[in-house]
C-alpha positions in Angstrom: -5.1 -5.3 -5.5 -4.2 -8.9 -6.4 -0.7 -10.4 -6.8 -0.6 -10.0 -10.5 -1.5 -6.3 -10.3 1.2 -5.8 -7.7 3.7 -7.7 -9.9 2.9 -5.5 -12.9 3.3 -2.3 -10.8 6.5 -3.6 -9.3 7.8 -4.3 -12.8 7.3 -0.6 -13.7 9.0 0.5 -10.5 12.0 -1.7 -11.0 12.6 -1.1 -14.7 14.7 2.1 -14.4 17.2 0.4 -12.1 17.9 -2.8 -14.1 21.3 -3.7 -15.5 20.3 -6.9 -17.2 17.6 -6.3 -19.9 17.4 -9.9 -20.9 16.7 -11.1 -17.4 14.1 -8.3 -17.0 12.2 -9.7 -20.0 11.6 -12.8 -17.9 10.5 -10.8 -14.8 8.6 -13.2 -12.6 8.0 -14.0 -8.9 11.2 -15.9 -8.9 13.4 -13.0 -10.1 16.2 -12.0 -7.8 17.0 -8.3 -7.9 20.7 -8.6 -7.3 21.7 -11.8 -9.0 19.2 -11.8 -11.9 18.8 -8.1 -12.7 22.2 -6.9 -11.4 20.7 -4.2 -9.3 23.2 -2.8 -6.7 22.3 -2.3 -3.1 22.0 1.5 -3.4 19.4 1.1 -6.2 17.7 -1.6 -4.2 17.1 1.1 -1.5 15.7 3.4 -4.2 13.3 0.7 -5.3 12.1 0.2 -1.8 11.5 3.9 -1.4 9.6 4.0 -4.7 7.5 1.0 -3.5 6.7 2.9 -0.3 5.7 6.0 -2.3 3.7 4.2 -5.0 1.7 1.9 -2.6 1.6 4.5 0.2 3.0 2.0 2.7 5.8 2.1 5.3 8.4 -0.7 5.1 10.3 -1.3 8.3 14.0 -2.2 8.4 13.3 -5.9 9.0 11.1 -6.1 6.0 13.6 -4.1 3.9 16.3 -6.7 4.6 14.0 -9.4 3.1 13.3 -7.5 -0.1 16.0 -9.1 -2.2 13.7 -10.9 -4.7 10.4 -10.4 -6.3 8.5 -13.0 -4.3 9.5 -11.6 -0.9 8.7 -8.1 -2.1 5.3 -9.1 -3.3 4.5 -10.8 0.0 5.6 -7.7 2.0 3.6 -5.3 -0.2 0.5 -7.5 0.0 0.8 -7.8 3.8 1.2 -4.0 4.2 -1.8 -3.3 1.9 -4.2 -5.4 4.1 
């Protein structure tokens, strides 16, 4: 699975949790979950759990703490998939 495919799947996973539709329309690698999409920390945990389920990976606590933006999340998912 390449980066663009992961990004598209991540977009689907994140969509139910967004609070800023306008920012979501510009969802890119540079999108920040908290400042751009106004996702709260509880929903960020839900996103991480959904990512684990969808990609069938385990995300450790250290990696979880880094998953505050799309770029870091993509990198972590790509690393776990290899």
